[in-house]
C-alpha positions as CSV (number, residue, x, y, z in Angstrom):
1,M,0.0,0.0,0.0
2,M,1.5,3.4,-1.1
3,A,2.4,5.7,1.8
4,T,0.7,9.0,2.0
5,M,3.1,11.9,1.5
6,A,3.5,14.3,4.4
7,A,2.0,17.7,3.9
8,P,4.4,20.6,3.7
9,P,5.1,22.3,7.0
10,L,2.8,25.2,7.8
11,F,4.4,28.7,8.3
12,G,2.4,31.8,9.3
13,L,2.4,35.2,7.7
14,V,0.6,38.3,8.9
15,L,0.3,40.9,6.2
16,A,1.3,44.3,7.5
17,G,2.6,46.1,4.5
18,G,-0.3,48.3,3.7
19,A,-0.3,52.1,3.8
20,S,-3.6,52.3,5.9
21,T,-4.6,55.3,3.7
22,R,-8.3,55.1,4.4
23,M,-7.9,54.5,8.1
24,Q,-5.6,57.6,8.3
25,R,-3.3,55.8,10.9
26,D,-1.5,52.5,11.0
27,K,-4.0,49.6,11.2
28,A,-1.3,47.3,12.6
29,A,-1.0,49.5,15.7
30,I,-4.7,49.7,16.6
31,S,-5.7,47.8,19.7
32,Y,-8.8,45.6,19.8
33,H,-7.6,42.9,22.2
34,G,-5.4,44.8,24.6
35,K,-2.3,45.0,22.3
36,A,-1.4,46.2,18.8
37,Q,-3.5,44.2,16.3
38,L,-0.3,43.1,14.5
39,H,1.1,41.6,17.6
40,W,-2.2,40.0,18.5
41,A,-2.5,38.4,15.1
42,Y,1.2,37.3,15.1
43,E,0.6,35.5,18.5
44,L,-2.6,33.9,17.3
45,L,-0.7,32.3,14.3
46,T,2.2,31.1,16.4
47,D,-0.1,28.6,18.1
48,F,-0.7,26.9,14.8
49,C,2.5,27.3,12.7
50,A,6.1,26.0,12.8
51,A,7.4,29.5,12.2
52,T,5.6,32.8,11.9
53,F,6.6,36.1,10.2
54,I,5.1,39.4,9.4
55,S,5.1,40.9,5.9
56,V,6.5,44.5,5.6
57,R,7.5,46.9,2.9
58,P,11.3,47.8,2.9
59,D,10.6,51.2,4.5
60,Q,8.6,49.7,7.4
61,R,11.3,47.4,8.8
62,D,12.3,49.7,11.7
63,E,8.9,51.0,12.6
64,P,8.2,50.4,16.4
65,T,5.1,48.2,15.9
66,R,7.0,45.9,13.4
67,A,10.7,46.0,14.4
68,S,10.5,43.3,17.1
69,L,8.8,40.7,15.0
70,P,10.4,38.3,12.4
71,Q,9.9,39.8,9.0
72,I,9.7,38.9,5.4
73,V,10.3,42.0,3.3
74,D,8.3,42.6,0.1
75,A,10.5,42.1,-2.9
76,Q,7.9,43.9,-5.1
77,P,6.4,46.6,-2.9
78,G,3.5,48.5,-4.4
79,I,1.4,45.6,-5.7
80,G,-0.6,45.0,-2.5
81,P,-1.0,41.8,-0.5
82,L,0.4,39.7,-3.3
83,A,3.8,41.2,-2.7
84,G,3.9,39.7,0.8
85,I,2.5,36.3,-0.3
86,S,4.9,36.0,-3.2
87,A,7.9,37.0,-1.1
88,A,7.0,34.4,1.6
89,L,6.5,31.6,-1.0
90,T,9.8,32.5,-2.6
91,Q,11.8,32.8,0.6
92,H,10.6,29.4,1.9
93,P,9.4,27.5,-1.2
94,K,9.0,24.1,0.7
95,A,6.6,25.5,3.2
96,A,2.8,26.2,3.0
97,W,1.7,29.5,4.3
98,L,-1.2,30.4,6.6
99,V,-1.7,33.9,5.5
100,V,-3.9,36.4,7.4
101,A,-4.4,40.2,7.1
102,C,-3.5,42.2,10.1
103,D,-6.9,44.0,10.1
104,L,-9.2,41.1,11.0
105,P,-10.3,41.8,14.6
106,F,-13.0,39.2,14.6
107,L,-10.7,36.4,13.6
108,N,-10.2,33.7,16.3
109,A,-8.5,30.4,17.0
110,E,-11.6,28.4,16.1
111,I,-11.6,29.7,12.5
112,L,-7.9,28.9,12.1
113,E,-8.4,25.4,13.6
114,H,-11.3,24.7,11.1
115,L,-9.2,26.0,8.2
116,I,-6.2,23.8,9.1
117,A,-8.3,20.7,9.8
118,N,-9.9,21.0,6.3
119,R,-6.7,21.8,4.5
120,D,-6.1,20.0,1.2
121,P,-2.3,20.0,0.5
122,Q,-3.0,18.7,-3.0
123,R,-4.6,21.9,-4.0
124,V,-2.9,25.3,-4.7
125,A,-4.7,26.7,-1.7
126,T,-7.4,26.2,0.9
127,A,-9.6,29.2,1.5
128,Y,-12.9,30.3,2.8
129,R,-15.8,31.5,0.7
130,S,-16.6,35.1,1.5
131,S,-19.8,35.4,3.5
132,H,-20.6,38.5,1.3
133,D,-20.2,37.3,-2.2
134,A,-19.0,33.6,-2.0
135,L,-15.7,34.4,-3.7
136,P,-12.4,33.1,-2.2
137,E,-11.0,35.0,0.8
138,P,-7.3,35.2,0.0
139,L,-6.3,36.9,3.2
140,C,-7.2,34.1,5.6
141,A,-6.1,31.1,3.6
142,I,-3.4,28.4,3.3
143,W,-1.2,28.9,0.3
144,E,0.6,25.7,-0.6
145,P,4.1,25.6,-2.2
146,A,2.5,24.7,-5.5
147,A,1.0,28.3,-5.6
148,L,4.5,29.9,-6.2
149,E,4.8,29.4,-9.9
150,G,1.2,30.6,-10.6
151,V,1.6,33.6,-8.3
152,L,4.8,34.7,-10.0
153,A,3.2,34.3,-13.4
154,H,0.1,36.3,-12.2
155,I,2.4,39.1,-11.2
156,T,4.5,39.0,-14.3
157,A,1.3,39.3,-16.4
158,G,0.6,42.6,-14.6
159,K,-2.1,41.2,-12.3
160,Q,-2.1,42.1,-8.6
161,C,-5.3,40.8,-7.1
162,P,-4.8,37.7,-4.9
163,R,-8.6,37.0,-5.0
164,K,-8.6,36.9,-8.8
165,F,-5.7,34.5,-8.7
166,L,-7.6,32.1,-6.4
167,I,-10.8,32.4,-8.5
168,N,-8.8,30.9,-11.4
169,A,-6.7,28.4,-9.4
170,N,-7.3,24.9,-8.1
171,V,-8.5,25.9,-4.7
172,H,-10.3,24.0,-1.9
173,L,-13.1,26.3,-0.8
174,L,-14.7,26.0,2.7
175,D,-17.9,27.6,4.1
176,L,-17.1,30.1,6.7
177,P,-18.3,29.0,10.2
178,D,-18.8,32.5,11.4
179,A,-20.1,35.0,8.8
180,R,-18.3,38.0,10.4
181,A,-15.0,36.4,11.3
182,L,-13.2,37.8,8.3
183,D,-14.7,41.3,8.2
184,N,-11.8,43.7,7.9
185,V,-11.6,47.2,9.2
186,N,-10.4,49.9,6.8
187,T,-12.1,53.2,7.8
188,A,-12.8,55.2,10.9
189,N,-16.5,54.3,10.8
190,E,-15.7,50.6,10.4
191,F,-13.4,50.9,13.4
192,E,-16.1,52.4,15.6
193,T,-18.5,49.6,14.5
194,A,-15.9,47.0,15.3
195,I,-15.0,48.2,18.8
196,G,-18.7,48.5,19.5
197,A,-19.3,44.9,18.4
198,L,-16.2,43.7,20.4
199,G,-17.1,45.7,23.5
200,V,-13.8,47.4,23.5
201,K,-13.0,50.2,25.9
202,R,-9.5,51.4,25.5
203,E,-7.1,54.3,25.3
204,P,-5.2,55.0,22.1
205,S,-1.8,53.3,22.0
206,M,1.4,55.4,21.6
207,H,1.5,54.5,17.9
208,E,-2.0,55.6,17.1
209,R,-3.2,59.0,15.8
210,P,-6.6,60.3,16.7
211,L,-9.4,59.3,14.3
212,S,-11.0,61.9,12.0
213,H,-14.8,61.4,11.9
214,A,-16.9,62.3,9.0
215,P,-20.3,63.7,10.2
216,S,-23.1,61.2,9.6
217,S,-26.7,61.0,10.7
218,R,-26.8,57.3,9.9
219,S,-25.2,54.4,11.7
220,A,-23.0,51.9,9.9
221,V,-25.5,49.1,9.4
222,H,-25.4,46.4,6.7
223,K,-27.1,47.3,3.4
224,T,-27.2,45.8,0.0
225,V,-26.4,47.9,-3.0
226,L,-25.8,47.2,-6.7
227,V,-22.5,48.5,-8.1
228,Q,-22.1,48.8,-11.9
229,Y,-18.7,49.0,-13.6
230,Y,-17.6,50.6,-16.8
231,A,-14.4,51.0,-18.8
232,L,-11.2,50.4,-16.7
233,L,-13.1,49.5,-13.6
234,R,-15.0,46.8,-15.4
235,E,-11.8,45.3,-16.6
236,Q,-10.2,45.4,-13.2
237,A,-13.3,44.0,-11.5
238,G,-13.7,41.3,-14.1
239,R,-17.5,41.9,-14.2
240,N,-20.2,44.4,-15.3
241,E,-21.9,44.6,-11.9
242,E,-22.2,43.0,-8.5
243,S,-24.4,43.1,-5.5
244,I,-22.5,44.2,-2.4
245,D,-23.5,43.7,1.2
246,T,-21.8,46.6,2.9
247,Q,-21.6,48.7,6.0
248,A,-20.3,51.7,4.1
249,I,-22.2,54.9,5.0
250,T,-21.1,57.0,2.0
251,A,-20.2,56.5,-1.6
252,G,-16.6,57.3,-0.7
253,E,-16.4,54.6,2.0
254,L,-18.0,52.1,-0.5
255,Y,-15.3,52.8,-3.0
256,G,-12.7,52.3,-0.3
257,E,-14.2,48.8,0.4
258,L,-14.1,48.0,-3.3
259,Q,-10.4,48.9,-3.5
260,N,-9.8,46.2,-1.0
261,R,-11.9,43.7,-3.0
262,H,-10.6,44.6,-6.5
263,P,-7.3,46.0,-7.9
264,F,-8.7,49.5,-8.3
265,H,-5.8,52.0,-8.4
266,L,-7.7,55.1,-9.5
267,A,-8.0,57.7,-6.7
268,A,-11.5,59.1,-5.9
269,D,-10.6,62.5,-7.4
270,Q,-10.1,60.7,-10.7
271,L,-13.7,59.4,-10.7
272,K,-17.2,60.6,-10.7
273,V,-20.0,58.8,-8.8
274,A,-23.6,58.4,-9.7
275,I,-26.3,57.0,-7.4
276,N,-29.6,55.9,-8.9
277,D,-28.8,57.5,-12.3
278,E,-27.9,60.9,-10.8
279,F,-24.5,62.4,-10.2
280,A,-23.6,62.6,-6.5
281,S,-20.9,63.7,-4.2
282,W,-18.5,61.3,-2.4
283,D,-20.1,62.0,1.0
284,T,-23.6,61.1,-0.2
285,Q,-25.1,58.6,2.1
286,L,-26.2,55.2,0.8
287,S,-29.4,53.3,1.3
288,S,-30.2,49.7,0.8
289,G,-31.2,49.1,-2.8
290,D,-29.2,51.9,-4.3
291,T,-27.5,51.5,-7.7
292,I,-24.0,53.1,-7.7
293,V,-21.7,53.7,-10.6
294,F,-18.1,54.9,-10.3
295,I,-17.2,56.5,-13.6
296,P,-13.5,56.4,-14.6
297,P,-12.0,58.8,-17.1
298,V,-12.5,57.7,-20.7
299,A,-10.0,58.4,-23.4
300,G,-11.1,60.1,-26.6
301,G,-13.1,63.1,-27.6
């Protein structure tokens, strides 16, 4: 009887190389669980992995929140999370990588245990289906050594979206046991919602800057909207439209969420926004059932 090959060892990687532009302060330094979120996520992974690292840009290596932790430095900074994933796969090509984003305050040990218990080392990756759109969640997933060649080819082809890579790869997909476990926090309003849900009462850490709050008369509750894409955004999203379950209060916050979902690089000031067939401002508040169009610049006369 043929012996079963041992699965590659599992290493951990916390992605912490983002610029935190929408949050307006370092997301890795925010405290939800009594310590910087990056350190909390790092410690969470160490219980499951043979070795654990954080992913950083070259200019972040000596930052106080990151300097004390083992690092893998992005070899191709500027391409988003795939820079960290590709650097880890390249640096330790015989290891599988349990990759998580640093901005997942609802993640817990039970979710990681379930992911690891259902890992399929024969696939390129094991990932959860998003509770919002059923697409693969690349930033809480196990990336096997076999992913390296495809990831490098994906980057060489000018593609930067790890989700799009998994959509087209041989991936083992799992249903998420807790629908909220992988909700990330990118904006000030999302932060307020998260600490409310977690029951957090805390003082800002030494590495945090005060939040700036946009005035709003509406709380950040879930709503479902239809987003339609045209021109460059349609190419980057890989679809004409999609229904989004969101907590975004304004059109600007929704576009920020979509930049995390798709490889959108255009800044808000390069776009126009229309809601229900009428041009609107970026601080226009959204309602469930709205149809939103982000209109990119179009070449030609």
